C-alpha positions in Angstrom: 18.6 7.0 24.1 17.9 9.9 22.6 15.4 9.8 19.8 12.4 7.1 19.2 13.6 3.6 19.6 11.2 0.9 19.0 13.2 -1.9 20.6 13.6 -0.1 23.8 11.8 -1.7 26.8 9.0 0.2 28.4 6.4 2.8 27.5 7.4 5.2 24.6 8.2 9.1 25.8 5.4 11.0 25.3 5.8 14.7 24.0 5.2 16.4 27.4 7.9 14.2 29.2 10.6 15.1 26.5 9.0 18.5 26.8 10.1 18.6 30.5 13.3 16.8 30.4 14.5 19.2 27.5 13.6 22.3 29.2 15.3 20.9 32.6 18.4 20.2 30.9 18.5 23.5 29.1 17.8 25.3 32.5 20.7 23.5 34.1 23.1 23.4 31.1 22.5 27.8 30.6 23.0 28.3 34.5 26.3 26.6 34.0 27.5 27.9 30.8 26.4 31.5 30.9 29.8 32.9 31.4 31.7 31.4 28.4 28.4 32.8 26.2 28.9 36.0 27.5 33.2 36.0 26.8 31.8 34.4 23.3 29.2 36.8 22.2 31.9 40.0 23.1 34.4 38.2 20.7 32.2 37.8 18.1 30.9 41.7 18.3 34.0 43.0 18.6 35.9 44.2 15.0 39.5 44.4 15.8 41.6 41.7 15.7 41.5 39.2 18.5 44.5 37.7 19.3 46.9 37.8 22.1 50.0 37.6 19.9 48.9 40.9 18.3 46.2 42.0 20.2 44.3 45.3 18.5 40.9 45.7 20.3 39.4 45.3 23.7 39.8 41.5 24.1 42.4 39.5 23.2 42.3 36.0 24.6 39.6 34.1 27.1 41.5 34.5 30.1 42.5 38.3 29.3 38.1 39.0 28.7 37.7 37.7 32.0 39.7 39.4 33.9 38.7 42.7 32.2 34.6 42.0 32.4 35.5 41.4 36.1 37.3 43.9 37.0 35.3 46.6 34.5 31.8 45.2 35.0 32.2 42.6 38.1 30.7 39.0 38.9 27.3 39.7 37.9 28.5 40.7 34.4 29.0 36.8 33.3 25.0 36.5 33.9 24.4 39.5 31.9 21.3 38.7 30.0 20.9 35.5 32.0 16.4 35.9 32.5 16.2 36.1 28.5 18.9 33.4 28.2 16.9 31.2 30.9 13.4 31.5 29.1 15.6 30.9 25.9 17.4 27.6 27.2 14.2 26.5 28.7 11.9 27.2 26.0 14.4 26.0 23.2 15.4 22.3 24.8 11.6 22.0 25.4 10.5 22.3 21.8 13.7 20.8 20.2 13.5 17.5 22.0 9.6 17.4 21.7 9.9 17.9 18.1 12.7 15.2 17.6 11.4 12.8 19.5 8.2 13.4 17.9 9.9 13.6 14.2 11.9 10.6 14.8 8.7 8.2 15.9 7.2 9.5 13.3 9.9 8.2 10.5 9.8 4.9 12.4 5.9 4.6 11.9 5.1 6.5 8.4 8.6 5.4 6.5 11.1 2.5 5.5 13.7 4.2 7.0 14.9 3.3 10.7 14.3 6.1 13.4 18.0 4.9 14.9 20.0 5.6 11.7 22.6 8.8 12.6 21.4 10.3 9.2 17.8 10.2 10.2 18.7 12.1 13.6 21.1 14.4 11.4 17.5 15.8 9.6 15.6 15.6 12.5 17.5 17.3 14.7 18.0 20.1 11.9 14.2 20.1 11.5 14.0 20.4 15.4 16.2 22.6 16.0 14.8 25.3 13.1 11.0 24.7 15.0 12.4 25.8 18.4 14.4 28.3 16.5 11.1 29.9 14.6 9.4 30.2 18.6 12.7 31.2 20.4 14.3 34.1 18.2 12.7 36.8 20.0 14.2 35.7 23.7 17.7 35.0 21.2 17.7 38.6 19.9 17.0 39.8 23.4 19.8 37.9 25.5 22.2 39.1 23.1 21.2 43.0 23.1 21.7 42.3 26.7 25.4 40.7 26.7 26.2 42.9 24.1 25.5 46.7 26.3 28.3 47.7 28.2 28.2 50.6 30.9 25.8 52.8 31.3 23.1 50.3 30.0 20.3 51.0 27.7 18.3 48.4 28.8 17.9 48.4 32.9 14.8 45.5 32.1 13.5 42.6 30.6 10.3 45.0 30.2 11.8 48.0 29.0 14.1 46.4 26.6 11.4 44.6 25.0 8.8 47.9 24.9 11.7 49.9 23.4 12.7 47.2 20.9 9.3 47.3 19.8 8.4 51.1 19.7 11.7 51.6 17.5 11.8 48.8 15.1 8.5 47.2 15.2 8.1 43.3 15.6 10.8 42.8 13.1 13.1 43.9 15.4 13.0 40.6 17.5 13.5 38.6 14.2 16.7 40.4 13.3 19.0 37.6 12.1 16.3 35.1 11.5 17.7 33.7 8.3 21.3 33.2 8.8 20.0 31.7 12.1 18.2 29.2 10.4 20.8 28.4 8.0 23.2 27.8 10.6 21.0 26.0 13.3 19.8 23.8 10.9 23.2 22.0 9.8 24.6 22.8 13.5 21.8 20.7 15.5 22.2 18.5 12.9 25.1 17.6 13.2 25.4 17.9 17.2 22.3 14.8 17.2 24.4 13.1 14.4 27.7 12.8 15.8 26.2 11.7 19.6 24.3 9.0 17.8 27.5 7.9 16.0 29.3 8.5 18.7 26.9 6.7 21.5 26.9 3.4 19.2 30.7 3.2 18.9 31.2 3.5 22.5 28.7 1.5 23.2 28.7 -2.3 22.6 26.2 -4.2 22.1 26.4 -6.8 24.6 26.2 -3.8 27.5 23.1 -3.0 28.8 21.1 0.4 27.7 22.6 2.2 30.8 26.0 0.7 31.2 27.8 3.4 32.0 25.2 6.0 30.2 25.6 9.1 32.5 28.9 9.5 31.5 29.3 8.7 28.1 26.3 10.9 27.6 28.9 13.7 28.8 31.5 12.6 26.9 29.7 12.0 23.6 27.7 14.9 24.1 30.8 17.2 24.3 32.7 15.4 21.0 29.4 16.2 19.2 29.3 19.9 20.3 32.9 21.0 19.5 32.9 18.6 15.8 29.4 20.5 14.9 30.5 23.9 16.4 33.8 23.5 14.3 31.7 22.9 11.0 29.4 25.6 11.6 30.6 28.7 13.5 30.9 31.4 10.5 26.8 31.5 10.7 26.9 32.0 14.2 28.8 35.1 14.1 26.9 36.6 11.3 23.9 36.1 13.1 25.3 38.1 16.3 26.4 40.4 14.2 22.9 41.2 12.4 21.3 41.1 15.7 22.8 44.1 17.1 21.9 46.3 14.0 20.2 49.3 15.1 22.3 48.9 18.5 25.4 50.4 17.8 25.3 53.4 20.0 25.5 51.0 23.1 28.6 49.3 21.8 31.1 52.6 21.4 33.2 52.1 23.7 34.0 48.7 23.0 36.3 49.6 19.4 34.7 49.6 15.9 31.4 49.5 14.6 29.6 48.5 11.4 26.4 48.6 9.9 25.3 45.9 7.8 22.3 45.8 5.4 21.8 42.0 5.2 23.2 38.5 5.2 25.0 38.9 2.2 26.4 42.2 3.1 27.8 41.5 6.3 29.5 38.2 5.1 31.2 40.4 2.3 32.5 42.9 4.8 33.6 40.6 7.4 35.4 39.1 4.6 37.1 41.8 3.1 38.0 43.8 6.2 38.7 40.9 8.7 40.1 38.4 6.7 39.7 34.4 6.9 40.4 34.3 10.5 37.2 36.9 10.8 34.8 34.3 10.5 35.9 32.8 13.6 36.6 35.1 15.9 35.5 33.9 19.3 35.7 30.2 18.4 37.9 29.2 21.3 35.5 29.9 24.0 32.7 29.0 21.5 34.2 25.4 21.7 34.8 25.4 25.2 31.1 26.3 25.6 30.0 23.6 22.6 31.8 21.0 24.4 30.5 22.0 27.9 26.7 23.1 26.6 25.9 20.0 24.2 27.6 17.3 26.6 25.4 18.7 29.8 22.7 19.5 27.7 22.4 15.1 26.8 23.6 14.6 29.4 21.1 16.3 31.8 18.4 15.4 29.3 19.0 11.4 29.5 19.6 11.8 33.4 16.0 13.6 33.6 14.8 11.2 31.3 15.7 8.2 33.4 14.6 9.9 36.6 11.0 10.1 35.0 11.0 6.4 34.2 12.2 5.2 37.3 9.4 7.3 39.0 6.6 5.5 37.0 8.0 3.0 37.0 8.0 2.8 41.0 4.5 4.1 41.2 3.9 1.2 38.5 5.5 -1.2 41.1 3.5 0.1 43.8 -0.1 0.5 42.7 0.2 -2.9 40.3 -1.3 -6.1 40.9 0.7 -9.4 40.6 -0.6 -10.5 37.1 1.4 -13.5 36.9 -0.1 -14.6 40.6 -3.5 -13.7 38.9 -3.1 -16.1 36.2 -2.2 -18.9 38.3 -5.1 -18.6 40.7 -8.0 -18.7 37.8 -6.5 -21.8 36.4 -5.8 -23.3 40.1 -9.8 -22.3 40.4 -10.9 -23.5 37.2 -10.0 -27.4 37.4 -11.9 -27.3 41.1 -14.6 -25.3 40.1 -17.0 -26.5 36.7 -18.8 -23.3 37.3 -16.2 -21.0 37.4 -14.6 -22.7 34.4 -17.5 -21.9 32.5 -16.8 -18.1 33.3 -13.3 -17.9 33.7 -13.1 -17.1 30.2 -15.2 -13.5 30.8 -13.0 -13.0 33.5 -9.6 -13.6 31.6 -11.0 -11.7 28.7 -11.7 -8.5 30.9 -8.2 -8.7 32.4 -6.3 -8.9 28.7 -8.4 -5.7 27.9 -7.2 -3.7 31.2 -3.7 -4.6 31.1 -3.7 -3.8 27.1 -4.9 -0.2 27.8 -3.2 0.4 30.8 0.2 -0.3 29.9 0.2 -2.4 26.4 1.7 -5.3 28.3 0.9 -8.8 27.9 2.3 -10.3 31.2 -1.3 -12.0 32.1 -2.1 -13.8 28.8 1.5 -14.9 28.5 1.3 -16.4 32.0 -2.0 -18.0 31.4 -0.9 -19.9 27.9 2.1 -21.1 30.1 -0.1 -22.5 32.5 -2.5 -24.1 30.1 0.1 -25.4 28.0 1.4 -27.1 31.1 -2.0 -29.1 32.1 -2.3 -29.3 28.6 0.8 -31.7 29.1 -0.3 -33.7 31.7 -3.9 -34.0 30.9 -3.8 -37.9 30.4 -2.5 -38.1 34.2 -5.3 -35.3 35.3 -8.2 -37.8 33.4 -6.9 -40.7 35.4 -6.3 -38.7 38.9 -9.9 -36.9 38.6 -12.3 -37.1 35.9 -14.5 -33.7 37.0 -10.7 -31.7 36.9 -10.2 -33.0 33.4 -13.9 -31.9 32.5 -13.0 -28.3 34.0 -10.1 -28.0 32.4 -11.4 -28.8 29.0 -14.4 -26.6 29.5 -11.7 -23.6 30.9 -9.7 -23.9 27.9 -12.6 -24.1 25.3 -13.8 -20.9 27.0 -10.6 -19.1 27.1 -10.3 -19.9 23.4 -13.9 -18.4 22.8 -13.4 -15.3 24.5 -9.6 -14.7 23.5 -8.9 -13.3 20.3 -6.2 -11.4 18.2 -7.3 -8.9 15.5 -10.8 -10.4 16.1 -9.7 -14.0 15.3 -9.1 -17.3 17.2 -5.5 -17.8 18.9 -3.9 -20.0 16.8 -1.7 -21.3 19.9 -5.1 -22.6 21.3 -6.6 -24.3 17.8 -4.8 -27.9 18.0 -4.6 -28.0 21.7 -8.3 -27.4 21.5 -9.4 -30.3 19.0 -6.8 -32.7 20.8 -8.8 -32.5 24.0 -12.5 -32.5 21.8 -10.9 -35.6 20.3 -10.2 -37.2 23.5 -13.6 -36.8 24.9 -14.7 -38.4 21.6 -12.5 -41.9 22.3 -14.8 -45.1 22.8 -14.2 -45.1 26.3 -14.8 -41.4 27.0 -18.1 -41.8 25.3 -19.2 -44.2 28.1 -18.9 -41.3 30.4 -22.2 -39.2 30.5 -20.4 -36.0 32.0 -17.9 -36.3 29.1 -20.3 -36.6 26.8 -22.2 -33.7 28.0 -18.8 -31.6 28.3 -17.9 -32.6 24.5 -21.5 -31.4 23.0 -21.5 -28.3 25.2 -18.3 -27.0 24.0 -19.3 -27.7 20.2 -22.2 -25.8 20.5 -20.2 -23.1 22.0 -16.9 -22.9 19.3 -17.5 -25.8 16.9 -18.8 -23.6 14.3 -15.0 -21.6 15.3 -13.2 -24.5 15.0 -14.3 -25.8 11.5 -13.5 -22.7 10.0 -9.8 -22.7 11.3 -9.5 -26.6 10.7 -12.5 -28.5 8.7 -9.9 -31.7 8.3 -9.7 -32.3 12.0 -13.2 -31.7 12.3 -14.4 -34.1 10.1 -11.5 -36.0 12.2 -13.6 -35.3 14.7 -17.1 -36.4 14.2 -16.1 -39.3 12.3 -15.4 -40.6 15.7 -18.8 -39.3 16.7 -20.5 -41.4 14.3 -18.7 -44.6 15.0 -19.4 -44.1 18.4 -23.0 -43.7 17.5 -23.1 -46.4 15.4 -21.4 -49.1 16.8 -20.9 -48.7 20.1 -24.1 -50.6 22.3 -22.6 -49.9 25.7 -23.4 -46.2 25.1 -26.3 -44.9 27.2 -29.0 -43.6 26.1 -29.0 -40.2 27.1 -25.5 -39.9 25.8 -26.5 -41.6 22.0 -29.5 -38.5 21.8 -26.6 -36.3 22.5 -24.7 -37.3 20.1 -27.3 -37.7 17.5 -28.2 -34.2 18.2 -25.0 -32.9 17.7 -24.3 -35.2 14.3 -27.5 -33.1 13.1 -26.2 -29.9 14.1 -23.4 -30.0 12.3 -25.3 -31.0 9.7 -27.6 -28.3 9.5 -24.6 -25.7 9.6 -24.4 -25.4 13.3 -27.9 -25.0 13.1 -30.9 -26.7 15.1 -34.1 -26.7 13.5 -37.0 -25.4 15.2 -38.5 -29.5 14.6 -35.0 -30.9 15.8 -34.9 -28.5 19.0 -38.0 -29.6 20.3 -37.9 -33.2 20.1 -34.5 -33.4 21.2 -34.9 -31.1 24.2 -38.0 -32.5 25.2 -36.7 -36.0 25.3 -33.7 -34.8 27.7 -36.5 -32.7 29.8 -38.1 -36.4 30.2 
């Protein structure tokens, strides 16, 4: 879809990709519709009435003008000015679409407005076209002069045209007609994007996929948007063409009458007085045909090129990507078998999560990891009954993951209660009889006890009630386990710190 869409799958479109797709769309479209543009400009520059019922000037109809140009100037005449026109289309398409994508993304990130709304597309479309117009106006002026000249030619090539125009009129010659152009291009481009967005939404049921019939729909919606926007803004395009050929009248004498305009307002007044209301719409018929094809093809090729680039990137990503879900499964499986590995698994998982986020802003690995942890957590009693070593490995692993994987520098909320439940199970009377489970409990509290209490101190109190009761009331607890529990009670009482005296006492006892 044209424009920034926060809900679209995949990675957001870059400015370079938008510029490349826009320039490609402009290049292909220009090659296809240039003949209609030549006829349209000839109609716009003709002072006499353009009418097949009452022919007055050189051209009076679309078919007649085509035959006349073909007979007098040959087939290449339909591509007069094609080089500057092609440069114009490539440049304009690149700047316009890159600006449009950037503006809609800025609206989404910096304002409360919906970047997908048709009204936002009108404003962003108009602004992007104005920026492209300022950049490309010299090329548009060159194209118009090449198309407007007859035989013999005044300008024989692009280089001569640039030097001649600069020598006779200076830099401002290349910006003749800029004011009416900007006045015309903002609503014209704005309406193009507005109607395209509106028609795309109306013709695309929400139940369908994003690309369901997308190419044909882009062509039809683009064509309709072009016709509607051109009809609404056409007079401004005519004013622009009349002003762009100012100072170039000698090359147009054999086409019919010529006029001199002192500016935008004078141009409007003279056309209205001499040619009437219909004068403002000369060349509308080829313009509508051209607008339908031009806008339709532009959106069609733009979306097609974007889709091709996205498919290419997806294929490359798939070819060189690692199956992160499988990696998560292997890490979980190995952590349940190897206690040494389970102690280092958190660091490994943290590295993979960071790399995935930096590479494609994804969370496939973390999502799969949490899913597997949830499955193992549900079967924790069966695991403990089956293998005490596997159960201790699981508790070590989930606490390690809790310690390393953060969200905004905070522990993952989804793991808080499962970790507490595992530690509470280790503090039950039957578990305190197993020194392996007591050792695991103490090690995990040393690692993450402080973090857990900050998140939920009530459950930490519950856990230490069990440890206190076990230390005081269970006579069958081994001496080593009893010493570890006493150390843990003093460790928490000291604010999760152990004094040097206590540290020396407990660990010298452990060493002995």
